[in-house]
N, C-alpha and C positions, 0 to 999 in steps of 0.2 A: 508569646508568639514571636516577638522580635528576637528574643534570645535563641529560639529554636531555628529561625531562619539564618541567623548568624552562624550557628553551629553547623547547620546543613551546608552553608556556603563554604565554611572552612574544611568540612569533610570532603566535599566535591573537589576543592582546590588541592587537598592533600592527595586524593586519589589520582588527580591529573599529574601532579608532580612525581608521585611514585611510578605511574605509568611511563612518564617521560624518562625517568631515571632507568627504568627497566629496559626501555627501548635502546637507550644509550649503551647500557651494559651488554645487551644482546648483540648489538652491532660491533662492539669492541671484541666480544667473544668470537663473533663470526670472522672478523679480520684476523684475530690471533690464530684460529684454527686454519684459516686459509693460508697463512704464512707457514704454518707447520706442514701443510700439505705440499706447498711449493718446495720446501726444503726436502721433504721426503721424496718428492718426485725426482729431484736432482739439483735443485737450486735454480733461481731465476737467471743467473748468469749463463748457466749451461743451456737452459731452455731457450733463451733469446738468441743463441747462436744457431738454432735450427733454421735453415733456409728451405729445406725440402724434406719430404718423407716418402719413401718407397714402401708401400704396404702390400704384402702378399698374403692372401687369405684363402681358405678353402671351405667348401661346404661338402662334407662327406668325402668320398674317395675320387669322384670324377669332376666336380665343379669348383670353380674358384674365381678369384679376381686378382689382377695385377693393377695397382693404382700408384700414380705418381702425383703428389701434391707439391707444387712449387708455391710457397707462400709469398704474398697472401691471396693471389688471384688466378692461379692456373691449376687445372686438374685434368689428368688423362687417365682413362680406365679401359682395360681390356677384360671382358668378362666371358666366362664359359659357363652357361647355365643350362638347365634342363629345358626341353622343348615346352612351349613354342618359342622360347627366347633364343636359345642357341648361343652362338658367339656374337659378340657385339663390342665395338670400340667407340668410346666417346671422348671428345676433346672440348674443353672449355677454357678459353682465354678471356677472362673478364677484362683484362687490361686493354686488349685490342678489339673487344666485342666480337670474338670469333667463337662459334658454337657448331660443332659437327657431330654426326653420328653415322656409323657404318655397321652393317650386320651381315649375317650369313647369306641372306637372299641375293645380295649383290656384293660379294666380298672385295671387289676391286673398285667399287664406287662409294660415294658418300652423300649424305643429305645435310644441308645447312638447316640448323634449328634455331629456335629462340633461346634466350639466356637460360642456362641451367647451372647447377653446381655451386651457387653462392652459399646455400645452406650446408651442402656437403663439405665445403672448404671450412666453414665455421665450425661444424661439428667435429671434424677431424682434429682441429686445433685444441678444442676443449676436451675431447675424449682422450687424446694421447699426450697432451702437454699441459692441460688445465688452462693455461693462458699463454699468449705470445705478445710480441711487440704490436700486433694488430688487433688482437681480441683480448680484452681484460674484463672478466666478470666482476661485478661490483658486489661485495658481500654486504648484506643489509640486515640479516637477522640470523639467529642461531637457536637450534633446538636439538633434541635427540630423538631417535626413532629406531626401531628394530628392523633389520634387513636379514632375512633368512634366520630369524631367531636370535640375532646378535645385535646388541645396542651399538648404534653408530652416531657420530657427530654430523649433524645436518646443517650445512651452510646454505642459507637462502640468498640467491644472487639475482642481479638484473643483468641480462645480456641483450644489448640492442633494444632496450625498453620491454623485454620479455622476461618473466620470472622463470628461473631455472634453479632447481635444488640439487646440491652435491652432497652425497652421503659418504663419509670418510670412516674407515676403520679406526677405532679409538687407539689401537696400539701402533699400527704402522703408519697411520695418517694417509694411506693410499685410498683413492676413490673406489668404492665398490658399486655405486649406483648413481645415475644422473636421471632426474625426473623433470619433465616439462609440464608446466602448469598452465591452466586456462585463465581467463579473466577473473574467475571466481576463486582462484587459488587452489583448484582441484587438479591433481595430476591426470594427464590424458595419455602420456607416453613415457616410457622409461627404458634405460639401457643399463645393463649390469657388466661388471668388470672383475676378472679374477686371474689367478695364476701369473703373477708378475715376474718379469725377468729384467735384468739390467742391460740396457743397450746404450753404449757410449756414455755411461754414467747417468742415464735417465731410466726410471722405472716404467716399464711398459707392460700392459696386460696382454696375455697371449690368448685369452678367451673373452669374447665380448658377446653378450646375449641381448638381442633386440626383442624385448618382451619375451615371447615364448620360444623364439628361434635363436640358436647358438651359432656364433660365427667364430671359427677358430683361426686365429692369426698365426700363420706359419712363420712370418719374419717381418721385422720392420727395420729399415735402415735410414739413417739420417744423412743429409747432405751428400747424396750420391752424385756422381758425374753423369750427365745425361745429354742426349742429343737436343740441342737448343732449337732445332727446326721442328721439333715435335709439336710446338705450340704456334707454329707459323704456317704450317701446311695442313690441309685436310687429312684425317686419318683414314685408313682402310683396314678391314679385318685381315685382308691378305698379308699385310705387313707383319702380323703376328704379335704375340704378347711381349716380345723383346724389342719392339720398335722404339721404346724409350732409351735403349742403350746407345751410348755414343758410337758414332761410326769410326771404324778403324781407318787411320790414314797411313798410306805407305809413302 
């Protein structure tokens, strides 16, 4: 009986050691795949030089968005959507605690709102850059899983204490899917990415699918010149989708 208990204890110990070694190996693989993805994206040096993103996107032929993200804490959006939403402009300056919205019903006026845009700013950084100087997902585990019938490298990460999984193409190492997980480790939301193009040396998807809905990105520009007062004064729909552009000085 004593011999049996000793052997049982050694077996449990070996299983624990093997499990620990496996965890270490998986984390190492996760970190390795993440670095391959950063290099495929364009390299950390190039990514960290991005100070702002201008994102133009369309839904079908009539509707779309013009968005300016000034990292890490400013976001302006002009949207033209189907009724009942119509045209709407939103400005969020987290740095100065300024949040405004204006819509078609009163195009020359605005409403002050509570804080918005924090999650959108975070998502934009990981969707199009994977990481920045302000947001760095922490790789903790690695596995493989099929996406649209094709095997991908899955890097499990933690972002602001929340689990987020990145699915990378095994050949290009570009992200094809990002999944958000609940407390039980089950995905509750995901975003897909495809049709990459090179923009200033950075690989950018031109099609982004929010679960069942596709969002076609017409254009993305980095480090654009913009009107600095855009994030100091309340926006109005009447100013139009080009309000972000710098004013011409004579």
